[in-house]
C-alpha positions as a Markdown table, in Angstrom:
| # | Residue | x | y | z |
|---|---|---|---|---|
| 1 | Met | 118.4 | 146.9 | 6.1 |
| 2 | Lys | 118.1 | 150.0 | 8.3 |
| 3 | Lys | 114.5 | 150.0 | 7.6 |
| 4 | Ile | 114.1 | 146.4 | 8.9 |
| 5 | Ile | 116.2 | 147.1 | 12.0 |
| 6 | Ser | 114.0 | 150.3 | 12.8 |
| 7 | Val | 110.8 | 148.1 | 12.4 |
| 8 | Leu | 112.2 | 145.4 | 14.5 |
| 9 | Leu | 113.2 | 147.8 | 17.3 |
| 10 | Leu | 110.0 | 149.6 | 17.2 |
| 11 | Gly | 108.2 | 146.2 | 17.6 |
| 12 | Ile | 110.4 | 145.3 | 20.6 |
| 13 | Ala | 109.7 | 148.7 | 22.2 |
| 14 | Ile | 105.8 | 148.2 | 21.6 |
| 15 | Phe | 106.1 | 144.8 | 22.9 |
| 16 | Thr | 108.0 | 145.8 | 26.1 |
| 17 | Leu | 105.6 | 148.8 | 26.8 |
| 18 | Thr | 102.7 | 146.4 | 26.4 |
| 19 | Phe | 104.0 | 144.1 | 29.2 |
| 20 | Ser | 105.2 | 146.9 | 31.4 |
| 21 | Asn | 101.7 | 148.3 | 31.5 |
| 22 | Ser | 100.3 | 145.0 | 32.8 |
| 23 | Ala | 102.5 | 145.4 | 35.8 |
| 24 | Leu | 101.5 | 148.9 | 36.2 |
| 25 | Ala | 97.9 | 147.8 | 36.1 |
| 26 | Ala | 98.3 | 145.7 | 39.1 |
| 27 | Asp | 95.9 | 146.7 | 42.1 |
| 28 | Ala | 97.6 | 146.7 | 45.3 |
| 29 | Ala | 94.3 | 147.3 | 47.2 |
| 30 | Ala | 92.8 | 144.2 | 45.5 |
| 31 | Gly | 96.1 | 142.3 | 46.3 |
| 32 | Ala | 95.6 | 143.0 | 50.0 |
| 33 | Ser | 92.5 | 140.9 | 50.3 |
| 34 | Val | 94.2 | 138.1 | 48.3 |
| 35 | Phe | 97.2 | 138.3 | 50.5 |
| 36 | Lys | 95.2 | 138.2 | 53.7 |
| 37 | Ala | 93.2 | 135.0 | 52.5 |
| 38 | Asn | 96.3 | 133.1 | 51.1 |
| 39 | Cys | 99.5 | 134.6 | 52.5 |
| 40 | Ala | 99.0 | 136.0 | 55.7 |
| 41 | Gln | 99.2 | 132.8 | 57.6 |
| 42 | Cys | 102.9 | 132.6 | 57.0 |
| 43 | His | 103.6 | 136.3 | 56.2 |
| 44 | Leu | 101.6 | 138.4 | 58.5 |
| 45 | Gly | 103.1 | 141.8 | 58.7 |
| 46 | Gly | 105.7 | 140.9 | 56.2 |
| 47 | Lys | 107.2 | 138.2 | 58.4 |
| 48 | Asn | 108.2 | 134.8 | 57.5 |
| 49 | Leu | 107.1 | 132.1 | 59.9 |
| 50 | Val | 108.8 | 129.4 | 58.2 |
| 51 | Asn | 112.2 | 131.0 | 57.5 |
| 52 | Ala | 112.6 | 134.1 | 59.7 |
| 53 | Ala | 115.5 | 135.5 | 57.5 |
| 54 | Lys | 113.5 | 135.6 | 54.4 |
| 55 | Thr | 110.9 | 138.0 | 55.3 |
| 56 | Leu | 108.9 | 140.3 | 53.0 |
| 57 | Lys | 110.7 | 143.3 | 54.3 |
| 58 | Lys | 112.3 | 145.5 | 51.6 |
| 59 | Glu | 115.9 | 144.7 | 52.9 |
| 60 | Ala | 115.3 | 141.0 | 52.6 |
| 61 | Leu | 113.6 | 141.1 | 49.3 |
| 62 | Glu | 116.6 | 143.1 | 47.9 |
| 63 | Glu | 119.1 | 140.7 | 49.6 |
| 64 | Tyr | 117.4 | 137.6 | 48.1 |
| 65 | Asp | 116.9 | 139.3 | 44.6 |
| 66 | Met | 113.1 | 139.2 | 45.1 |
| 67 | Tyr | 112.4 | 143.1 | 45.1 |
| 68 | Ser | 110.7 | 143.1 | 41.7 |
| 69 | Gln | 107.2 | 142.4 | 40.4 |
| 70 | Glu | 108.4 | 139.6 | 38.2 |
| 71 | Ala | 110.4 | 137.9 | 40.9 |
| 72 | Ile | 107.4 | 137.9 | 43.4 |
| 73 | Ile | 105.0 | 136.8 | 40.7 |
| 74 | Thr | 107.2 | 133.9 | 39.8 |
| 75 | Gln | 107.6 | 132.9 | 43.5 |
| 76 | Val | 103.9 | 133.0 | 44.1 |
| 77 | Arg | 103.0 | 131.2 | 41.0 |
| 78 | Arg | 105.7 | 128.3 | 41.3 |
| 79 | Gly | 106.3 | 128.3 | 45.0 |
| 80 | Lys | 109.7 | 127.4 | 46.5 |
| 81 | Gly | 110.9 | 125.4 | 49.4 |
| 82 | Ala | 108.3 | 125.3 | 51.9 |
| 83 | Met | 106.1 | 127.8 | 50.1 |
| 84 | Pro | 103.5 | 126.2 | 48.1 |
| 85 | Ala | 102.7 | 127.1 | 44.5 |
| 86 | Phe | 99.7 | 129.2 | 44.1 |
| 87 | Gly | 99.7 | 129.3 | 40.3 |
| 88 | Lys | 96.6 | 126.9 | 40.1 |
| 89 | Arg | 94.8 | 128.5 | 43.1 |
| 90 | Leu | 95.1 | 132.1 | 42.0 |
| 91 | Asn | 94.6 | 133.6 | 38.6 |
| 92 | Pro | 97.3 | 135.8 | 37.0 |
| 93 | Ala | 95.5 | 139.0 | 38.0 |
| 94 | Gln | 95.4 | 138.0 | 41.5 |
| 95 | Ile | 99.1 | 137.0 | 41.6 |
| 96 | Glu | 100.0 | 140.3 | 39.9 |
| 97 | Asn | 97.9 | 142.2 | 42.6 |
| 98 | Val | 99.5 | 140.3 | 45.5 |
| 99 | Ala | 103.0 | 141.2 | 44.1 |
| 100 | Ala | 102.0 | 144.9 | 43.9 |
| 101 | Tyr | 100.7 | 144.7 | 47.5 |
| 102 | Val | 103.9 | 143.1 | 48.8 |
| 103 | Leu | 106.1 | 145.7 | 47.1 |
| 104 | Glu | 103.8 | 148.6 | 48.2 |
| 105 | Gln | 104.0 | 147.2 | 51.9 |
| 106 | Ala | 107.8 | 146.6 | 51.7 |
| 107 | Asp | 108.2 | 150.3 | 50.6 |
| 108 | Glu | 106.1 | 151.3 | 53.5 |
| 109 | Gly | 107.7 | 149.1 | 56.0 |
| 110 | Trp | 104.8 | 146.8 | 56.5 |
| 111 | Lys | 103.0 | 149.4 | 58.8 |
| 112 | Lys | 99.5 | 148.6 | 57.8 |
């Protein structure tokens, strides 16, 4: 029984590390060009032209539980409220790259 549990835990650890690496593999530089082409119309400089309170600034992302790769990926893919879904327009790698770019910019205060 202990052996089965050990094997299951090892499998879970490998599964978790495999999916964590995909988030780490996201390319913020590539995400910048995707962001400029698809997101900057409403979110230039981390702002939100539709809802001024829900910016892409770190403090707002944290306040609205959006300060994570997964949360941003879900929002971009599915859309929400006035934000359209980009899941059919962008491929998964592009969406991951945009999320990496948004988090990087939020950490740097959207100075670029």
